LODOZA-485953 format. One line per field, with one value per residue (C-alpha): residue number from 1; residue in three letters; chain; x, y, z negated. Coordinates in steps of 0.5 Angstrom, whole numbers. Layout:
resi: c(NUM | ...)
resn: c(Ala | ...)
chain: c(A | ...)
px: c(X | ...)
py: c(Y | ...)
pz: c(Z | ...)
This chain:
resi: c(1 | 2 | 3 | 4 | 5 | 6 | 7 | 8 | 9 | 10 | 11 | 12 | 13 | 14 | 15 | 16 | 17 | 18 | 19 | 20 | 21 | 22 | 23 | 24 | 25 | 26 | 27 | 28 | 29 | 30 | 31 | 32 | 33 | 34 | 35 | 36 | 37 | 38 | 39 | 40 | 41 | 42 | 43 | 44 | 45 | 46 | 47 | 48 | 49 | 50 | 51 | 52 | 53 | 54 | 55 | 56 | 57 | 58 | 59 | 60 | 61 | 62 | 63 | 64 | 65 | 66 | 67 | 68 | 69 | 70 | 71 | 72 | 73 | 74 | 75 | 76 | 77 | 78 | 79 | 80 | 81 | 82 | 83 | 84 | 85 | 86 | 87 | 88 | 89 | 90 | 91 | 92 | 93 | 94 | 95 | 96 | 97 | 98 | 99 | 100 | 101 | 102 | 103 | 104 | 105 | 106 | 107 | 108 | 109 | 110 | 111 | 112 | 113 | 114 | 115 | 116 | 117 | 118 | 119 | 120 | 121 | 122 | 123 | 124 | 125 | 126 | 127 | 128 | 129 | 130 | 131 | 132 | 133 | 134 | 135 | 136 | 137 | 138 | 139 | 140 | 141 | 142 | 143 | 144 | 145 | 146 | 147 | 148 | 149 | 150 | 151 | 152 | 153 | 154 | 155 | 156 | 157 | 158 | 159 | 160 | 161 | 162 | 163 | 164 | 165 | 166 | 167 | 168 | 169 | 170 | 171 | 172 | 173 | 174 | 175 | 176 | 177 | 178 | 179 | 180 | 181 | 182 | 183 | 184 | 185 | 186 | 187 | 188 | 189 | 190 | 191 | 192 | 193 | 194 | 195 | 196 | 197 | 198 | 199 | 200 | 201 | 202 | 203 | 204 | 205 | 206 | 207 | 208 | 209 | 210 | 211 | 212 | 213 | 214 | 215 | 216 | 217 | 218 | 219 | 220 | 221 | 222 | 223 | 224 | 225 | 226 | 227 | 228 | 229 | 230 | 231 | 232 | 233 | 234 | 235 | 236 | 237 | 238 | 239 | 240 | 241 | 242 | 243 | 244 | 245 | 246 | 247 | 248 | 249 | 250 | 251 | 252 | 253 | 254 | 255 | 256 | 257 | 258 | 259 | 260 | 261 | 262 | 263 | 264 | 265 | 266 | 267 | 268 | 269 | 270 | 271 | 272 | 273 | 274 | 275 | 276 | 277 | 278 | 279 | 280 | 281 | 282 | 283 | 284 | 285 | 286 | 287 | 288 | 289 | 290 | 291 | 292 | 293 | 294 | 295 | 296 | 297 | 298 | 299 | 300 | 301 | 302 | 303 | 304 | 305 | 306 | 307 | 308 | 309 | 310 | 311 | 312 | 313 | 314 | 315 | 316 | 317 | 318 | 319 | 320 | 321 | 322 | 323 | 324 | 325 | 326 | 327 | 328 | 329 | 330 | 331 | 332 | 333 | 334 | 335 | 336 | 337 | 338 | 339 | 340 | 341 | 342 | 343 | 344 | 345 | 346 | 347 | 348 | 349 | 350 | 351 | 352 | 353 | 354 | 355 | 356 | 357 | 358 | 359 | 360 | 361 | 362 | 363 | 364 | 365 | 366 | 367 | 368 | 369 | 370 | 371 | 372 | 373 | 374 | 375 | 376 | 377 | 378 | 379 | 380 | 381 | 382 | 383 | 384 | 385 | 386 | 387 | 388 | 389 | 390 | 391 | 392 | 393 | 394 | 395 | 396 | 397 | 398 | 399 | 400 | 401 | 402 | 403 | 404 | 405 | 406 | 407 | 408 | 409 | 410 | 411 | 412 | 413 | 414 | 415 | 416 | 417 | 418 | 419 | 420 | 421 | 422 | 423 | 424 | 425 | 426 | 427 | 428 | 429 | 430 | 431 | 432 | 433 | 434 | 435 | 436 | 437 | 438 | 439 | 440 | 441 | 442 | 443 | 444 | 445 | 446 | 447 | 448 | 449 | 450 | 451 | 452 | 453 | 454 | 455 | 456 | 457 | 458 | 459 | 460 | 461 | 462 | 463 | 464 | 465 | 466 | 467 | 468 | 469 | 470 | 471 | 472 | 473 | 474 | 475 | 476 | 477 | 478 | 479 | 480 | 481 | 482 | 483 | 484 | 485 | 486 | 487 | 488 | 489 | 490 | 491 | 492 | 493 | 494 | 495 | 496 | 497 | 498 | 499 | 500 | 501 | 502 | 503 | 504 | 505 | 506 | 507 | 508 | 509 | 510 | 511 | 512 | 513 | 514 | 515 | 516 | 517 | 518 | 519 | 520 | 521 | 522 | 523 | 524 | 525 | 526 | 527 | 528 | 529 | 530 | 531 | 532 | 533 | 534 | 535 | 536 | 537 | 538 | 539 | 540 | 541 | 542 | 543 | 544 | 545 | 546 | 547 | 548 | 549 | 550 | 551 | 552 | 553 | 554 | 555 | 556 | 557 | 558 | 559 | 560 | 561 | 562 | 563 | 564 | 565 | 566 | 567 | 568 | 569 | 570 | 571)
resn: c(Met | Asn | Gln | Gly | Gly | Ser | Lys | Arg | Leu | Ser | Asn | Gln | Gln | Ala | Leu | Lys | Ile | His | Arg | Ser | Phe | Asp | His | Gly | Gly | Asn | Ser | Asn | Tyr | Ile | Ala | Pro | Thr | Gln | Pro | Ser | Ile | His | Asn | Gln | Ser | Gln | Glu | Tyr | Asp | Gln | Asn | Ser | Asp | Asn | Gly | Val | Asn | Pro | Leu | Leu | Lys | Gln | Val | Leu | Gln | Arg | Ser | Leu | Asp | Ser | His | Gly | Asn | Pro | Lys | Leu | Ile | Leu | Tyr | Ser | Tyr | Arg | Trp | Ile | Val | Leu | Leu | Cys | Tyr | Ser | Leu | Ala | Ser | Ile | Ala | Val | Gly | Met | Met | Ala | Gly | Thr | Cys | Thr | Thr | Ile | Ala | Ser | Leu | Leu | Thr | Lys | Val | Tyr | Gly | Leu | Ser | Glu | Phe | Glu | Ser | Asn | Leu | Thr | Asn | Phe | Val | Tyr | Tyr | Ile | Met | Tyr | Val | Pro | Ala | Asn | Phe | Leu | Ala | Ile | Ala | Val | Leu | Asn | Lys | Trp | Gly | Leu | Lys | Pro | Ala | Ile | Thr | Ile | Gly | Thr | Leu | Phe | Val | Leu | Leu | Gly | Gly | Trp | Ile | Arg | Met | Phe | Leu | Thr | Phe | Thr | Gly | Asn | Phe | Thr | Pro | Tyr | Phe | Met | Gly | Ala | Ile | Val | Ala | Ala | Ile | Gly | Gln | Pro | Phe | Leu | Met | Asn | Ile | Pro | Ser | Lys | Ile | Ala | Ser | Thr | Trp | Phe | Gly | Asp | Lys | Glu | Arg | Ala | Ile | Ala | Thr | Ala | Val | Gly | Ser | Met | Ala | Val | Pro | Ile | Gly | Thr | Val | Ile | Ser | Phe | Val | Leu | Pro | Gln | Thr | Cys | Leu | Ser | Gln | Asn | Asp | Ala | Asp | Asn | Pro | Glu | Ile | Gly | Lys | Gln | His | Phe | Ser | Leu | Tyr | Ile | Met | Ile | Gln | Thr | Phe | Val | Val | Thr | Leu | Phe | Cys | Ile | Pro | Ala | Leu | Thr | Phe | Ile | Arg | Glu | Glu | Pro | Pro | Ser | Pro | Pro | Ser | Val | Val | Ala | Asn | Asp | Thr | Asn | His | Ser | Met | Gly | Phe | Gly | Glu | Gly | Leu | Lys | Gln | Leu | Val | Ser | Asn | Arg | Asn | Tyr | Ile | Leu | Leu | Phe | Ile | Cys | Gln | Asn | Phe | Ile | Tyr | Gly | Ile | Gln | Ala | Ser | Met | Gly | Ala | Ile | Tyr | Ser | Asn | Leu | Ala | Ser | Lys | Tyr | Glu | Tyr | Asp | Leu | Ser | Ser | Asn | Ser | Leu | Ser | Cys | Leu | Leu | Phe | Leu | Val | Gly | Gly | Ile | Leu | Asn | Ser | Phe | Phe | Leu | Gly | Thr | Ile | Leu | Asp | Lys | Tyr | Gln | Asn | Tyr | Lys | Lys | Leu | Val | Thr | Val | Val | Ser | Gly | Leu | Thr | Ile | Ile | Thr | Thr | Ala | Leu | His | Phe | Gly | Thr | Leu | Pro | Leu | Lys | Asn | Thr | Met | Leu | Glu | Ser | Phe | Val | Met | Leu | Leu | Ile | Gly | Phe | Ser | Val | Ile | Pro | Ile | Ser | Ser | Ile | Ala | Phe | Thr | Phe | Ser | Val | Glu | Leu | Ala | Phe | Pro | Val | Pro | Glu | Ala | Ile | Thr | Asn | Gly | Met | Met | Ile | Thr | Ile | Ser | Leu | Ile | Trp | Gly | Thr | Gly | Thr | Gly | Phe | Leu | Cys | Ser | Ser | Leu | Thr | Gln | Ser | Asn | Pro | Met | Tyr | Ala | Leu | Ala | Phe | Trp | Thr | Gly | Ser | Ala | Phe | Leu | Ala | Phe | Val | Ile | Ser | Phe | Phe | Val | Gln | Glu | Asp | Leu | Arg | Arg | Leu | Gln | Leu | Asp | Asp | Val | Lys | Asn | Ser | Glu | Tyr | Ile | Glu | Glu | Glu | Glu | Val | Arg | Arg | Gln | Ser | Phe | Glu | Gln | Arg | Glu | Val | Phe | Leu | Lys | Glu | Ser | Gly | Leu | Asp | Gly | Asp | Leu | Lys | Phe | Arg | Phe | Glu | Phe | Asp | Ala | Gln | Asp | Gln | Gln | Ser | Thr | Asn | Lys | Lys | Arg | Ile | Asn | Val | Ser | Thr | Gly | Leu | Met | Asn | Ser | Glu | Ala | Met | Met | Ser | Lys | Val | Asn | Arg | Ser | His | Asp | Ile | Ile | Tyr | Glu | Gln | Gln | Ile | Thr | Met | Lys)
chain: c(A | A | A | A | A | A | A | A | A | A | A | A | A | A | A | A | A | A | A | A | A | A | A | A | A | A | A | A | A | A | A | A | A | A | A | A | A | A | A | A | A | A | A | A | A | A | A | A | A | A | A | A | A | A | A | A | A | A | A | A | A | A | A | A | A | A | A | A | A | A | A | A | A | A | A | A | A | A | A | A | A | A | A | A | A | A | A | A | A | A | A | A | A | A | A | A | A | A | A | A | A | A | A | A | A | A | A | A | A | A | A | A | A | A | A | A | A | A | A | A | A | A | A | A | A | A | A | A | A | A | A | A | A | A | A | A | A | A | A | A | A | A | A | A | A | A | A | A | A | A | A | A | A | A | A | A | A | A | A | A | A | A | A | A | A | A | A | A | A | A | A | A | A | A | A | A | A | A | A | A | A | A | A | A | A | A | A | A | A | A | A | A | A | A | A | A | A | A | A | A | A | A | A | A | A | A | A | A | A | A | A | A | A | A | A | A | A | A | A | A | A | A | A | A | A | A | A | A | A | A | A | A | A | A | A | A | A | A | A | A | A | A | A | A | A | A | A | A | A | A | A | A | A | A | A | A | A | A | A | A | A | A | A | A | A | A | A | A | A | A | A | A | A | A | A | A | A | A | A | A | A | A | A | A | A | A | A | A | A | A | A | A | A | A | A | A | A | A | A | A | A | A | A | A | A | A | A | A | A | A | A | A | A | A | A | A | A | A | A | A | A | A | A | A | A | A | A | A | A | A | A | A | A | A | A | A | A | A | A | A | A | A | A | A | A | A | A | A | A | A | A | A | A | A | A | A | A | A | A | A | A | A | A | A | A | A | A | A | A | A | A | A | A | A | A | A | A | A | A | A | A | A | A | A | A | A | A | A | A | A | A | A | A | A | A | A | A | A | A | A | A | A | A | A | A | A | A | A | A | A | A | A | A | A | A | A | A | A | A | A | A | A | A | A | A | A | A | A | A | A | A | A | A | A | A | A | A | A | A | A | A | A | A | A | A | A | A | A | A | A | A | A | A | A | A | A | A | A | A | A | A | A | A | A | A | A | A | A | A | A | A | A | A | A | A | A | A | A | A | A | A | A | A | A | A | A | A | A | A | A | A | A | A | A | A | A | A | A | A | A | A | A | A | A | A | A | A | A | A | A | A | A | A | A | A | A | A | A | A | A | A | A | A | A | A | A | A | A | A | A | A | A | A | A | A | A | A | A | A | A | A | A | A | A | A | A | A | A | A | A | A | A | A | A | A | A | A | A | A | A | A | A | A | A | A | A | A | A | A | A | A)
px: c(-73 | -78 | -77 | -75 | -69 | -70 | -71 | -71 | -66 | -67 | -63 | -60 | -57 | -54 | -50 | -48 | -41 | -36 | -30 | -23 | -20 | -13 | -11 | -5 | -9 | -12 | -19 | -21 | -21 | -28 | -30 | -37 | -40 | -43 | -50 | -53 | -54 | -58 | -65 | -67 | -67 | -74 | -75 | -70 | -75 | -81 | -77 | -76 | -83 | -84 | -79 | -72 | -67 | -65 | -57 | -58 | -62 | -56 | -51 | -55 | -56 | -49 | -47 | -50 | -47 | -51 | -54 | -56 | -52 | -47 | -40 | -35 | -28 | -24 | -18 | -12 | -10 | -16 | -12 | -6 | -12 | -14 | -7 | -6 | -12 | -11 | -4 | -7 | -12 | -7 | -4 | -10 | -11 | -4 | -5 | -12 | -9 | -3 | -5 | -10 | -6 | -2 | -7 | -6 | 1 | 1 | -3 | 3 | 8 | 5 | 0 | -6 | -13 | -17 | -21 | -15 | -12 | -19 | -19 | -13 | -17 | -24 | -21 | -22 | -29 | -31 | -27 | -30 | -37 | -36 | -31 | -35 | -40 | -34 | -31 | -38 | -39 | -32 | -33 | -39 | -37 | -30 | -29 | -25 | -18 | -19 | -22 | -17 | -11 | -14 | -15 | -8 | -5 | -9 | -6 | 1 | 0 | -3 | 3 | 8 | 5 | 5 | 13 | 13 | 12 | 19 | 21 | 16 | 16 | 8 | 2 | -1 | 2 | 0 | -7 | -7 | -4 | -9 | -14 | -11 | -10 | -18 | -20 | -17 | -21 | -27 | -24 | -21 | -26 | -32 | -29 | -29 | -36 | -34 | -28 | -31 | -37 | -32 | -27 | -29 | -35 | -41 | -38 | -32 | -35 | -36 | -29 | -26 | -30 | -28 | -21 | -22 | -26 | -21 | -15 | -16 | -16 | -10 | -7 | -9 | -6 | 1 | 0 | -2 | 5 | 10 | 9 | 12 | 19 | 20 | 15 | 15 | 11 | 17 | 17 | 11 | 16 | 21 | 17 | 23 | 25 | 18 | 17 | 24 | 21 | 14 | 17 | 22 | 15 | 12 | 18 | 18 | 10 | 11 | 16 | 12 | 5 | 9 | 11 | 4 | 1 | 6 | 3 | -4 | -1 | 2 | -2 | -9 | -13 | -20 | -24 | -22 | -23 | -29 | -35 | -34 | -41 | -48 | -50 | -43 | -46 | -52 | -51 | -54 | -47 | -51 | -55 | -55 | -54 | -61 | -64 | -60 | -61 | -68 | -68 | -64 | -69 | -75 | -72 | -74 | -69 | -63 | -65 | -66 | -59 | -57 | -59 | -56 | -49 | -50 | -50 | -45 | -40 | -41 | -38 | -32 | -31 | -32 | -28 | -22 | -22 | -23 | -20 | -13 | -17 | -22 | -16 | -12 | -18 | -16 | -8 | -7 | 0 | 2 | 4 | -3 | -7 | -3 | -4 | -11 | -12 | -8 | -12 | -19 | -17 | -13 | -20 | -24 | -20 | -19 | -27 | -28 | -24 | -28 | -35 | -33 | -32 | -38 | -42 | -39 | -41 | -48 | -51 | -53 | -53 | -59 | -56 | -50 | -52 | -56 | -50 | -46 | -50 | -52 | -44 | -43 | -48 | -45 | -37 | -39 | -42 | -36 | -32 | -36 | -33 | -26 | -24 | -24 | -19 | -13 | -11 | -8 | -8 | -15 | -17 | -14 | -17 | -24 | -22 | -20 | -27 | -30 | -27 | -28 | -36 | -36 | -31 | -34 | -41 | -37 | -36 | -42 | -46 | -43 | -44 | -51 | -53 | -51 | -55 | -61 | -60 | -58 | -58 | -56 | -48 | -44 | -41 | -48 | -50 | -44 | -42 | -48 | -48 | -40 | -42 | -48 | -44 | -38 | -42 | -46 | -39 | -36 | -42 | -42 | -34 | -35 | -41 | -37 | -31 | -36 | -39 | -32 | -30 | -36 | -36 | -33 | -38 | -43 | -39 | -39 | -47 | -48 | -44 | -48 | -55 | -53 | -51 | -58 | -62 | -58 | -60 | -67 | -67 | -64 | -70 | -74 | -69 | -71 | -66 | -68 | -61 | -63 | -57 | -55 | -62 | -62 | -62 | -57 | -52 | -54 | -52 | -46 | -40 | -33 | -26 | -20 | -16 | -10 | -14 | -17 | -9 | -7 | -13 | -11 | -13 | -19 | -21 | -21 | -25 | -31 | -30 | -31 | -37 | -40 | -39 | -41 | -34 | -32 | -35 | -31 | -25 | -23 | -23 | -19 | -14 | -12 | -11 | -9 | -3 | -1 | -3 | 2 | 7 | 7 | 7 | 13 | 16 | 15 | 18 | 24 | 25 | 24 | 29 | 34 | 33 | 34 | 40 | 43 | 42 | 46 | 52 | 52 | 52 | 57 | 62 | 61 | 62 | 69 | 71 | 70 | 74 | 80 | 80 | 80 | 86 | 90 | 89 | 91 | 97 | 99 | 99)
py: c(-30 | -36 | -41 | -46 | -42 | -42 | -36 | -34 | -30 | -24 | -23 | -17 | -21 | -26 | -21 | -17 | -15 | -16 | -13 | -16 | -21 | -19 | -17 | -13 | -7 | -6 | -2 | -3 | -10 | -13 | -21 | -23 | -27 | -33 | -33 | -37 | -44 | -47 | -47 | -54 | -55 | -56 | -49 | -47 | -51 | -47 | -40 | -41 | -40 | -34 | -30 | -32 | -31 | -37 | -36 | -35 | -42 | -45 | -42 | -44 | -51 | -52 | -51 | -58 | -65 | -70 | -72 | -65 | -64 | -57 | -59 | -54 | -53 | -52 | -48 | -50 | -42 | -42 | -45 | -40 | -35 | -38 | -38 | -31 | -29 | -33 | -30 | -23 | -25 | -29 | -22 | -19 | -24 | -23 | -15 | -16 | -21 | -17 | -16 | -22 | -26 | -20 | -15 | -16 | -15 | -8 | -5 | -5 | -4 | 2 | 4 | 3 | 2 | -4 | -1 | 1 | -6 | -9 | -3 | -6 | -12 | -8 | -3 | -8 | -9 | -2 | 0 | -5 | -2 | 4 | 1 | -4 | 0 | 3 | -5 | -7 | -1 | -3 | -10 | -9 | -3 | -5 | -13 | -18 | -16 | -8 | -10 | -15 | -10 | -4 | -8 | -11 | -4 | -1 | -7 | -6 | 2 | 0 | -5 | 0 | 6 | 2 | 2 | 9 | 6 | 4 | 11 | 15 | 10 | 11 | 7 | 12 | 10 | 3 | 5 | 10 | 4 | -1 | 4 | 4 | -3 | -4 | 0 | -5 | -11 | -11 | -11 | -18 | -21 | -20 | -24 | -31 | -33 | -29 | -32 | -39 | -37 | -34 | -39 | -46 | -51 | -52 | -58 | -54 | -48 | -50 | -52 | -46 | -41 | -45 | -44 | -37 | -36 | -39 | -35 | -30 | -35 | -38 | -31 | -30 | -37 | -34 | -28 | -32 | -36 | -30 | -26 | -32 | -31 | -24 | -23 | -26 | -25 | -22 | -16 | -13 | -12 | -8 | -3 | 0 | -7 | -9 | -4 | -6 | -13 | -11 | -6 | -12 | -16 | -11 | -11 | -18 | -19 | -13 | -16 | -23 | -19 | -15 | -22 | -25 | -19 | -19 | -25 | -22 | -15 | -19 | -26 | -24 | -25 | -22 | -29 | -35 | -35 | -39 | -40 | -46 | -46 | -45 | -40 | -36 | -31 | -30 | -26 | -19 | -15 | -9 | -9 | -3 | -4 | -1 | -6 | -12 | -10 | -10 | -17 | -19 | -16 | -19 | -26 | -30 | -35 | -31 | -27 | -33 | -36 | -29 | -29 | -36 | -33 | -27 | -31 | -36 | -31 | -26 | -32 | -32 | -25 | -23 | -29 | -27 | -20 | -21 | -28 | -25 | -21 | -26 | -32 | -27 | -27 | -34 | -33 | -36 | -33 | -31 | -38 | -41 | -36 | -37 | -44 | -44 | -39 | -43 | -49 | -45 | -43 | -50 | -54 | -49 | -48 | -56 | -57 | -52 | -55 | -62 | -59 | -55 | -62 | -65 | -59 | -60 | -67 | -67 | -60 | -61 | -54 | -53 | -60 | -57 | -50 | -54 | -59 | -53 | -49 | -55 | -57 | -50 | -50 | -56 | -54 | -47 | -50 | -54 | -47 | -46 | -53 | -52 | -45 | -44 | -50 | -46 | -53 | -50 | -57 | -58 | -51 | -51 | -58 | -54 | -48 | -53 | -56 | -49 | -47 | -53 | -52 | -44 | -42 | -46 | -42 | -37 | -41 | -45 | -39 | -35 | -41 | -42 | -35 | -34 | -40 | -37 | -30 | -31 | -28 | -22 | -21 | -24 | -18 | -15 | -22 | -23 | -16 | -15 | -21 | -20 | -12 | -13 | -19 | -15 | -10 | -15 | -18 | -11 | -10 | -17 | -16 | -9 | -13 | -19 | -14 | -11 | -18 | -20 | -15 | -16 | -24 | -28 | -33 | -28 | -28 | -35 | -35 | -30 | -35 | -41 | -37 | -34 | -41 | -44 | -38 | -40 | -47 | -46 | -41 | -46 | -51 | -45 | -44 | -47 | -50 | -46 | -48 | -43 | -45 | -52 | -55 | -53 | -59 | -57 | -55 | -62 | -65 | -61 | -65 | -62 | -62 | -60 | -55 | -60 | -65 | -60 | -58 | -65 | -65 | -64 | -58 | -63 | -66 | -59 | -56 | -61 | -60 | -53 | -54 | -58 | -53 | -47 | -44 | -44 | -37 | -34 | -30 | -30 | -37 | -38 | -33 | -37 | -44 | -41 | -38 | -45 | -48 | -42 | -44 | -52 | -50 | -46 | -51 | -56 | -51 | -50 | -58 | -59 | -53 | -56 | -63 | -60 | -56 | -62 | -66 | -61 | -61 | -68 | -69 | -63 | -67 | -74 | -70 | -67 | -74 | -77 | -71 | -72 | -80 | -78 | -73 | -78 | -84 | -79 | -77 | -84 | -86)
pz: c(0 | -1 | -6 | -1 | 1 | 8 | 12 | 20 | 23 | 27 | 33 | 30 | 24 | 29 | 32 | 26 | 26 | 20 | 19 | 21 | 17 | 15 | 22 | 21 | 18 | 25 | 23 | 31 | 31 | 30 | 30 | 30 | 24 | 25 | 23 | 18 | 20 | 14 | 18 | 20 | 27 | 27 | 26 | 31 | 36 | 33 | 33 | 41 | 43 | 38 | 42 | 39 | 44 | 47 | 47 | 39 | 39 | 43 | 38 | 32 | 34 | 36 | 29 | 27 | 29 | 32 | 26 | 25 | 19 | 19 | 20 | 16 | 15 | 8 | 9 | 5 | 4 | -1 | -6 | -5 | -6 | -12 | -15 | -14 | -17 | -23 | -24 | -24 | -29 | -33 | -34 | -36 | -41 | -44 | -44 | -48 | -53 | -54 | -62 | -63 | -68 | -71 | -72 | -80 | -79 | -75 | -81 | -85 | -80 | -76 | -82 | -78 | -82 | -81 | -76 | -72 | -72 | -69 | -64 | -61 | -59 | -58 | -53 | -47 | -49 | -49 | -43 | -39 | -39 | -35 | -31 | -29 | -25 | -21 | -20 | -17 | -12 | -9 | -9 | -5 | 0 | 1 | -1 | -4 | -3 | -5 | -11 | -13 | -11 | -15 | -21 | -21 | -20 | -26 | -30 | -28 | -30 | -36 | -38 | -37 | -40 | -47 | -46 | -48 | -55 | -55 | -55 | -59 | -65 | -66 | -63 | -59 | -52 | -54 | -54 | -48 | -44 | -46 | -44 | -37 | -36 | -39 | -33 | -28 | -32 | -29 | -22 | -23 | -28 | -24 | -18 | -20 | -17 | -11 | -9 | -10 | -5 | 0 | 0 | -3 | 0 | -4 | -8 | -10 | -13 | -20 | -21 | -17 | -22 | -28 | -26 | -24 | -31 | -35 | -32 | -38 | -44 | -41 | -41 | -48 | -50 | -48 | -52 | -58 | -57 | -55 | -61 | -65 | -61 | -63 | -70 | -77 | -83 | -86 | -81 | -86 | -91 | -87 | -82 | -78 | -76 | -75 | -70 | -66 | -66 | -63 | -58 | -56 | -55 | -51 | -47 | -45 | -44 | -39 | -35 | -35 | -33 | -27 | -25 | -25 | -21 | -15 | -12 | -12 | -9 | -3 | -1 | -3 | 4 | 5 | 7 | 11 | 19 | 18 | 13 | 8 | 7 | 10 | 6 | 5 | 10 | 7 | 0 | 1 | 0 | 3 | -3 | -7 | -15 | -16 | -12 | -15 | -22 | -20 | -18 | -24 | -29 | -25 | -25 | -31 | -31 | -30 | -36 | -41 | -38 | -40 | -47 | -48 | -45 | -49 | -56 | -55 | -51 | -57 | -62 | -58 | -57 | -64 | -67 | -62 | -65 | -72 | -74 | -76 | -81 | -83 | -84 | -88 | -93 | -95 | -95 | -88 | -85 | -78 | -76 | -78 | -75 | -68 | -68 | -70 | -64 | -59 | -60 | -60 | -53 | -51 | -53 | -49 | -43 | -42 | -43 | -38 | -33 | -34 | -34 | -28 | -24 | -28 | -25 | -18 | -18 | -21 | -21 | -28 | -30 | -35 | -39 | -40 | -43 | -48 | -50 | -50 | -55 | -59 | -60 | -62 | -68 | -71 | -70 | -73 | -79 | -80 | -81 | -88 | -91 | -87 | -88 | -95 | -96 | -94 | -90 | -84 | -80 | -82 | -80 | -73 | -71 | -73 | -69 | -63 | -63 | -63 | -57 | -54 | -55 | -54 | -48 | -43 | -43 | -39 | -33 | -33 | -34 | -28 | -23 | -26 | -25 | -18 | -16 | -20 | -17 | -10 | -5 | -10 | -9 | -14 | -17 | -19 | -22 | -26 | -27 | -31 | -35 | -37 | -38 | -43 | -46 | -48 | -51 | -55 | -57 | -59 | -63 | -66 | -67 | -71 | -75 | -77 | -79 | -84 | -86 | -87 | -92 | -96 | -95 | -90 | -90 | -88 | -81 | -81 | -82 | -76 | -71 | -73 | -73 | -66 | -63 | -66 | -62 | -56 | -56 | -57 | -51 | -47 | -46 | -43 | -37 | -31 | -26 | -20 | -16 | -10 | -6 | -7 | -6 | 1 | 5 | 10 | 4 | 1 | 8 | 10 | 12 | 11 | 14 | 12 | 16 | 16 | 20 | 25 | 26 | 28 | 33 | 40 | 44 | 48 | 41 | 38 | 43 | 42 | 35 | 36 | 40 | 35 | 29 | 33 | 32 | 40 | 40 | 34 | 36 | 29 | 28 | 35 | 33 | 27 | 32 | 38 | 35 | 33 | 40 | 43 | 38 | 39 | 47 | 46 | 42 | 47 | 53 | 49 | 48 | 55 | 57 | 52 | 55 | 62 | 60 | 56 | 62 | 66 | 62 | 61 | 69 | 69 | 65 | 69 | 75 | 72 | 70 | 76 | 79 | 75 | 76 | 83 | 83 | 79 | 84 | 90 | 85 | 84 | 92)
């Protein structure tokens, strides 16, 4: 693709047939995909003289309004899809964060070594790597809905396998269930940018990606709070009681995870009836993993962003994995650890949502990467002074600031990387970024765990140094927004689905011709069903009215007959 982002479409591309959109699983149904409309109308005129089919030219020009700007429909169901996906991702976060705040307690209750207790957290990072390649293949070949379904089923299965821990009394079933659940993790964590590109408009993608990306940390927050209802520091003195309390915690968590997974298995749809963006269909989903990886490796800006994200995410991953053991060196108890980790995630989640709205409004990706890296240097440096003070409130406040600066890098980098690497599929772009980040996070976690045993200050120094390197590298990233810089993306006009549904049949026909959707069978199926229901309702109302009128006239006539009979009798 050239730097201007504009490309000529062949007749074959314009007539490409995509798979059905949730038509009852009917594999024989096909619907024509709308061709890309981000070429300028002037280029269409030039192409008409170069052998482009006149019918193709007519279809492309119809997709522009009277001012030459694309008109696009945003479907309200996009929020249901995002909600269902987010609930499943929250379940992943709950599973991954099960032992984060209680790792040190488990060493005493189950007799685990410090390495084994840290492994309860690291297993989700380790298993992500091999499972990620399978997740990318499934997403590219079968699409969004099958990938989410497979990932959700793995999470559910892993959660219920852990339940055998309550019967055996040993920790082996927990590790087995965690491994199974971790396999489903990349099927869900690679998805946020894909959902944003498939269902959301150009000015909503950043906030949609932020919501999807922050679902996992929200689940981790729940896992920080939930142990407080079942476990306490006193369980370390009585391992048998501690095992009972931990089993109760696992049972409650598994029940909640199951509830959160059900909507994703029931209500997720593959795609909307019509594209929400002029570039929604331009991502090359047929691109193989090897070809996509080759393009990513040769993309300088993607690599630099990837390195920045790696350093910052490594802080988040390693800190979340070892914080319980790190804080225990300074005699912080279970409740203090839970409060610090909770505020760490709350600060990051809130700032991610805020920065997501900023990105959608101003598209200042590079500036935010630099700002986040700079803030991380400051906040991690504060840790040197607060951690040894053994002051729970002060330490928790600093952890809030660290989370505020560290966690948003994920949602920013996911959205930014898709822009830099377009048209490489989102699954490959984000999947490789997450995979290497988790490898790096796992490695830094084990490194920081070793450093903590020697001197906790070494781990703090490593985190601050990582943030400094990310800050320096961020200045060399160029803001090459390959999708957002297209003129048709900037000038696109959006209309909510509800407004289209309120239109009369005649108004909608005019709109369909302007937006280039009058020949889209999939789109017409969506709205013709509504028209049919409306027509049937009117017919029912008319029929009911006629029946009511006939009944009333019958009653009136009967009354007249009775009166007439009475008059005859009196005479």
